[in-house]
N, C-alpha and C positions, 0 to 999 in steps of 0.2 A: 447356663453359662453365657455371659456376654462375649462378644467376639474378641475383646481385648484381654480377657482373663486367661491365666496361665497355670500350667502344672509344673512344679519343680520336681525333678528326679535327681536323687543322689545315689551315686554308685560308689560303694566303698570296696575297692579291690585290693589285690596283693601289692601291686606296684604303684598305685595312685588312688586318689579319691577324685571323682568327677561330679559335676553338677550340670544339668541341662534344664533349660526352660523350653517347654513344648506348648504350642498354641493349639487352638481348636481344630485346625486342619491336620494336626499331627506333625507339624514341621518343627524342627529344632531351630529356635531363633537366637539362642545364646548358650554359651558353654563356659565352664570353668574347670580347671584341673590343677592338682597339686601332687607332686611325686612323693613316694614313700620309700624308705629303706628297710632293710632287714638286718638282723644281727645273727651271728653264728657262733655262740659261745663255746660250743663243742662240735666235733664232727657229727653231721647228721641233725644237729639242732637248728631250728629256724624260728626266730622270735621277732615280734614287732612291738613297738611302744603304743599303748592306748592313748597317751597324751599326744603323740605324733599323729595318730590316726584322727583324733578329734580336731587337732589344729589343721590338718590337711582338708578336712571337710569344711571347716570354717573358711579357709582360703578359697576353695573351689566354689562355694556358694557365693562368697563375696564377689568373685570374678563374674559369675553368671548373672548376678543381680545388679552389677554396675550399670547405672543409668536406667534402671527399671523401677517401677512403682511396686513395692512389696505388697500393697493392698490388692494387686491384680492376681496374686498367687492364691488359688482357691483350694489346692490340694498338694500334698507331698507324697511321692513314692520312693521307697528305698529298695535298692538291690545291693547285696552284700556278698563278700567272699564267704564261703561255707566251710564247715568242719573246724576252722580255727577256733580256739577256745581260750577263755580268760576267766580268772577268779577275782571277784571284787567284794568289798565290804558293803553290806546292804545299807547300813546307816549313813556312812560318809559318801558312798559312791566311788571311793578311790580304789584303783586296781591293787590287788594283793600280789599279782603276778604279771609278767609280760603276757602278751597274746602269743600262744603257741600256735604256729602256722599249720595249715593243712599239709604243708610240705614236710613238716618235722617228722623225723624217724626215731626219736628217742625211745619210743615204746615198741619198737620192732620185736625185741626179744620177748616182751610181754605177750604180744600177739602170737608169737610162735609157741610159747609155753601153753597158752590157752588152746591152741590147735593140737599140740601134743597130748593135752589132757582130754581131747575129744569134744571140745566145746564149739568147734567151727560150724558144724551143721546146725546146732541149736541157734547160734547167733544169726546165721544167714536166714534160717527159716522164720525167725521172729522179726528181725530188723530189715531184711531184704538186702543186707550188705555183707561182704566177706570180712573176716577178721583181718584188718590191715591198719597200720598206724596212721593212715591218712584220716580216718574217721575219728570222732571226738571221744569215744567212750574210754579208751585207754589213756588218752590225754587227761580226761577228767580224773581218773584214778591216780595218775601221776601227780597232778596238781594238789589233790587232797592229801596224798601221802606226804607231800612236801610241806604243806601249810596247815593241815588239819588232820594229823595222822590218826587220832582217835575218833574223828568225825563229830566231836562234841559241838563245835561251833556251827557245823553244817546242820546238825539235827535241831539246834536251837534257832535256825533261820538267820544267823548272823552273817553268813557268807552267801554269795550268789555265784553260781556257775552259769556261763552263757556263751553263746556264739556272738559274732559281731553285731547282728541285728538286735539281739537281746540287750547287749551293753548300750548300744546307741539309744534304744527306746527308753532304757532306764535313765540315761543321761538327759533325755528330753524331759524327765520328770515323771515318768510313768512307773507303774509297778513292774515286777519281774515277769516278763512274758517273752515268748519266742514264737515266731511264725512257723506254721506247720511244715512247710517245705524244708526250712533249715533244721527243724527238729528231726525230720526224717533222715538227716545226714549225720546225726550224732551217734547212731548205733545203740541208742537207749530207748528208742520208740518202737512200739509194736506197729509196724507199718500198715497193717490191715485194720487194727482196732483204733489206731491214731491216738494212742495214749502211752505215757511212760510205762514200761513193762517191768513188773516187780522181779521177774526172774533175771532179766538183764541187769537191773539195778543191783541185785544181790551179787551177781557174777562179777561185776566191775567194781563193787564196793562204793556205790553212790547213794547217799541218803536222798530220798525224794524231796526233802525240805530245801535242799540247796538248788534245786532245778526250777526253771521258769514254768509258768502256766502256758500250755500250748493253745494258740489261737489261730483262726483261719488267716489266709493271706490278706484278707480285707479287714482284719481286726475284730474288735475295736482296739485301737492303738491310742497312745497319748498324742497330744498336739506337739508340733515340732518347735518346742521352746528352746531358747538359748542359741539359735543360729544367727550368725552375723547378718545384718541387713534384713531380718525378718522379725520386726518387733511385734507383729500381730499373731505369731505362733499359729500358722495354718494347720489344718488337720492332716495327719498322716492317714491315708486311706488305702495304702497297699504296701506290703513288704514281701520281697521274694529273694531267694538265692539267685546269685548272678547268672548262673547257667539256666535256671528255670525262667528267669525274666527274658533272657535272649530267645528261648524257645517260644515264649508268649509273643514277643515282638515279631517273630517270623509268621505269626498266625498259624503255627504248626500244631493244630488242635486235634488232628485225626491220626490214628495209627498208620504207620508207613511213611509219615512225614518226619524226616530226621534232620537235625542240624548238628553241625560241628563248630564249636567255638575254639578259635586258634589264639591262645594266650600264652602265659608262662607254661602252663600245661594245656591240655585240651579236654573238653567234655563233648562227647557224642551222646545225644539224647533224643528220644522220641516218645510220644504219648502211647500208652498201651492200656489194655483192659486190666482191672485190679487182679484178676486171677492168672495173669500171664506167668508161665513157667520160664524164668529167665536163665535157668541153668547155672553153671559155674562162671560163665564169662562176664555176665552183666550184673548190674545192681537194679533192684526195684526200689523206686523212690516216689515221693509225692511231689509232683511238679508245682501245684498250687491248689488252693481251695477257696472258692467263694461260697456258693450254696452247696456244691458237691465237690469232693476231691477229684483231681485229675492225677492219675498215676502215670509214671513214665519209667522206661528202661534207660539205663545210662552206663556208659563205659568211660572211665577216667584215665587219661594218659598223663603221666607225671611230668614228662619233659617234651615239649614241642618248641615253643619260642625260646625256652631256656637252653635248648641245644644250640641254637644260633648264637645266643649271647655268650655261652661258654666257648664256642669255637672262635668267635670274634675276639674274645679276650686272649685266647691262646695264640692266635695268629697276629695279634696287634692290629686288628681290623675292626669293622663295624658290621652289624647284621645286614644293613643295606648293601654294603660293599660285597659281602659274601653272596647275597642273593643275586647281585649283578654278575658275579663271577660264575655262579652256578648256572645262570641262564645260557651260557655259551659253551657248556660242556656236558659230557656224560659222566658217569661215576668212575670210569676207568677200572671197574671191578671192585670198587671200595664200597663197603657198607658200614654205617655207624649205627650201633644199637645203644641208645642213650639210657642205659640202666644205672644212672648216677645214684639213685636210691632204690634200686630194684625196678621192676616193671609193674605197671598197673594193668588195666583191662587190655585184652581179655585173658591175660596170663596170670596176673596177681602173684607174681614171683618175687618175693623179697630178697631171695638169694642171687638173683641175676646181677651181673656186673656190666658196666659200660665197656664196650669194645669198639675198636676200629678194625675191621676185617678186610682182607684182600690187598694189603699194602704190598707194593713192589718198588723196585728202584726207579720205576718210571712214574710213580704216583706224584701228582702235583697238587698244590693247594686247591686248584679248581675242581679236582676230583673229590676232594674231601668236602668242599663246600656243597657240591651237588649231592653227595651222600648225606649231608646234614639235612638238606631239604627233603630228600627222599625218605629219611627216617620219620619225618613228620607225617607225610601222606601215607606211608605204609602202615604206620600204627593206627591212623584214623581209619584206613580201609579195613584193617583187622576187626575193629569194633563195629563198623557199619555192616560188615558181612555177618557178624553175630546178631545184630539187630534184625537184619534181613531174614535170618533163619528163625529167630525167636518170635517175631512180632508180625511182620508183613513185608512183602516185597518192597525194596527201596530202589526207586528208579532215579530219584533226584536227591542230591545232597545240598542242603541249605548251609551257607558258610557265613561266619561273622568273626569278630575279634581282630586285634591289631595286625597279626600276620596275614590275615586274609586279603589285605590290601595289596599283597605281592602277586601280580598276575602270573608270574612264573610258577609260584607255589600252587595257585588255583588250577592252572592248566595241568600241572603235574598230578594234582589230585584227580582231575577228570580222567586223565590218561591211565592212571594207576587203577582206578576203581571201575572204569567203563561206564560211569554214570555222569549225567549232567551235574554240574556244580553251579548253583545260583548264589553269587556273592552279594550280600546286602551292601548297598552303597552308603547307608546311613552311618555306619562306623561305630556307633555307640548303642548296640542293641540291648545290653543289659539295663541301663537306665531308661532306655526308650520303652522296654517292656514293662518296667515298673510304672512308668508314666501312663501307659495304656490301661493297666489294671486300676491304677489310682483314679484315672479319669472316668473309667466306667463306674467305679464305686461312687464317685462324686457327681454322677449323672451328666458328665460332659459328653459321653458317648454311650450308646448301647452296643450290644454284640454285633449287630448288623453294621453299625457305623465303623467299628473296629475292623471288621472284615473288609470294608470298602476303602479303608485308608490306603493311600498310595505308598507302595513299598518298592522303591527303586532298586533294581538288581542288575548285575552283569552276569551273563550266562557263559559258561565254558563247556564246550562240547568235547567228548573224547576224540582224540586224533590217532591213538595207537590201536593196534589190533589185539585180538585175544592172545595170539602167540607171544607178543612182546610182554603182555601183562602176566602170562603164565611164567615166562622166564624170570621176570623181575620178582614175582612172588616166590619162586623156588629159591632164588639166591637169598632173598630176605629171610626165608624160613631157615636156611642153612646158617646164616649169621645169628639168628635168634637162638638156635640150638647151641651155638658156641657160647653166647652170652649166658645162657641158662645152664651151661656145663652139661649138656646132654650129648650122648654119643651120636 
């Protein structure tokens, strides 16, 4: 790779699509971004338009490439939102359905019915994932029930089911494939055999002919054809789920190294041995695969940044203003449990409801703002503690994602957990991780080069004592019990 050659990283997320240009030193030299919206046709339903997603990618890439020579782009890496699912026509490439978001809860009753019929243990044992509407399997069944109820078109190979990465790769002009880390989030993959599982396909009613071929995180993939400003269609050399890519960008390649991504929801993830017993609190997933697969444990929190957005809308404020308000206050005895669509890890309680507990006549907006921030860090700490118990001691928490830029939140996380928090200053770790793996595959870097890249971080040290942490944890558990309707 010449010194002036570049890697393009595309991050297709829930709220926006981003594009980064990364040079040989690992520095981000250009960025582009385009926002995305969601629709909510019914309570609990969350959908996005594939046309809007494709258009947002085009706009983000165009911004990043402005004034740049496209011939300098030697490789493309993709990071994508996970678990979201779409159905499209194989011949025309046109979507048959909207994208059903990972946040969507329309199949919650289906999951409960499967649990009631005793399938929960089987699904977790094979897929590494609990029966929950966040994952793709019940979405797949719902989509086929709506658009191919007898599964005839699916069995003939006329339809394609896929996650965001699968759809984008097909839009580039490639065959129907899916990256293995994203495949491991569908709940249709045998996570240890790394192949579609016949027993799970039968349980969820999914013909194998409608599914993509599973490939490693380094492909082979089609070239990135059809992107604005890139007439040469550079090779796609890496694809990763967004949370997996952030873990890779942190260089968190050893057990006991854990990161938390603070986005709409939060993902707490750390590498583990394939045979790790994750219990009921965590998921076992495939983080990435080049020559060999890297396994990880993960806990998914449904509402973190979404809690601040909700409260800001409720109070006629902004998330930034709420954070400023929270910085100068305690919680006044108030706790928010953001069970808007139930609770994710480590509780996996679909029946939990969102509550504000501890209100008095003296409660002020600043107390509620503080409680909103605390709800994020307390949920993260619950999952980090589960990783600590299941995998290895966790002394340092690596942080990334949009909300991690708030120093009040990061200090609160350190105080709540009693661990150092190292916040990445790069700010775009998902696309950066995809760029790192893409560059390694394209021989821009080897593993030692990646290890030695400069990763700028800010460290937050715990400032509260164990007694304060114990008291906060006890109050939080009391509020959780109320949200989960426990005595």
